[in-house]
N, C-alpha and C positions, 0 to 999 in steps of 0.2 A: 504494499499500499502507499508506503513512504520510502523514499531514496535515501537512505543512509549509507550506501558505499562511498559515497565523497568526502564526508567527515573520518577527520583523523580518531584513532583510537581513544587518545584521552579526551577530546570533545564528545566523544560518545560516553564515556564516563562521566563528566562534567554535567552534562543533558540530563542522563538518567537521574542524577543525584539532584536536579533542579526539579524533575519533573515527578520525582517521588515526592518531594516536599508540596509541588502544587497538588497531587493527589491526594497528599493530608487535607491541604483546605478546601478542596473541591468535594470532598468526602463529607466534610462539614457541612458545607452549602447542602449538599444533597439531602441531607438528615434533617436540615433545618427548616427548606423552604416547605414541605410539606407539614412539619408542626407548627408555621406561622400560618398557613393557610386554615388549618385546622383552629387554632385559636382565635383566629378572627372572623373565621365563620361560625365555630359551634360555641365558644365560650365567650368570646368578644363579640356578638353579631353586628357585622358594618353591613349598611346599606351600599358600600363601595363595591360592587361585583369585579369592577376594575381592578381592584386590587389583588382579589384573589387569582383573577385572571392572570395578570403579570407576574406574581408569583409562581402561578404554573408553569408559566412559559419557562420562569428561570429554573423550575426544579426540573424540567425537561431536558431544557440546553446544559445544565450542568451534567446530568447524565451521559448525555452526548459528549461532551468535552472530556470526562472521565474515562469513557469506551476511547475516545482518541488518543488520550494522554497514555493510557494502558499499551495500548497497540503500540505508541511511538516507544515506549519503554522497552518492550518484548522486542521491536525491530532492531533497536540499539545493542541486544542481547541482555540487557538487565532485567530484572524480577519486580515487578509493582508492587509496594509496601502498604499496603492496606492497612489505616488505623483502626484499632480499635478505641473509642474513646465514648466516656460515661459522659451522657447528656442530662444537662440541668433541666428543670422543668422551667417551661417559660413565663416568666414574672412580669416581664416589662418589655412588650413587643418592640415599642420603638426602640430601646437602645439594643435589641436583639438586631434590629434591623441595622442599626449603626455598626454593630458589629460584622455583621454579613457584608456592610461596603467596605470593611478594613479588611476582611479576607478577600473580597474581589480584587482588591488593589494589591494585596499581597499576590495574588494568583498572576495579575498583570504584570508583576514586576518580575517575577519568577520566569514568565512567558518573555519577557523581554530579554532577560538574562540569557536563557535558554536560545534565542534567538542569535543574538551575538554571538555566543561561543559556537553556536552552528555556523554561522557567515564565516569567522575568522577562522575554524577548524576545516570549512570545505576549502576554504582557498588554500590554504596550507595541502589539504590532499590531493586537491585538482594540481597544484604545482608540483608536487611531489611524484604522481602518477606521470606528469606529462615531462618530468625531467627525466626519467627513466624511460618514456618512449622516444625522446628525443624532440617532440614536436611539443607546439605550446600554441594553441589560439587564444587571441582574447576574449572571444567569446564564451570559452569554457571559465574561465574565470568568473562574469560574469552572471553566468547561469544560476537561477536558485533553483536548490533542491527542494521538491516537494514537503520536505522536513520544515525548511525554512518557511515556505508557504503556510503549513499549518501552525507552527507556533505563531506568524503573522495575523491568522484568522484568530487565534485563542487571545491573543492580545487584545485586538479590536473589539472581539464580543467582550471581553471583560470592561472594558470602556463603557460599551452599552448597557450592562449589567448595572454599574457603579451609577449612571444616569437613572437607569429605571428603578433603581431602588431609592434614590434619590427622591425623585418622583413618588414614589409610593409614601415615602414619610410625608411628603407635603400632604398629599391627597387625605391620607389620614390625620395630618395636624389640622387641617380645614375643615374634617369631618368632625373631629372633637370639638373645635371652636364653636361650631354651629349646635353641639348638643346643649 
């Protein structure tokens, strides 16, 4: 699925480490989004259906991202490290949403770092291969691997999630001020 052959072994190890950290963050998000929906719909009924819909979207996409991340880790020869974390009872929805924003920002940062490592080690890997083959085409160095494209996509999506969570917080604050 992803092109990993152009990335150096050291780059692969560094990327696996960053992606395993991101899996920890995304796993927490995956667990918390349905809990937030339940809290808002069942325990603290809200008339803002759009909030629940946005949280459902975040939940679905977090699962998709986790799948991509695990696949990348495996493609790099690593093993996904799925954390087991005890979840606290949700007491303060706005506070948990703020924590989710911080988690999404951390995931975004990890994807940015992994992308930089991939870009740098891809160039090193391509240059090394071309030196051994005796040929070097400028286009080969500039070529973006599918790994870099998927990391960029993950990074961009995290930015969308941060904005979406900020919008959810705003919607909840608006509704609560009207109560």
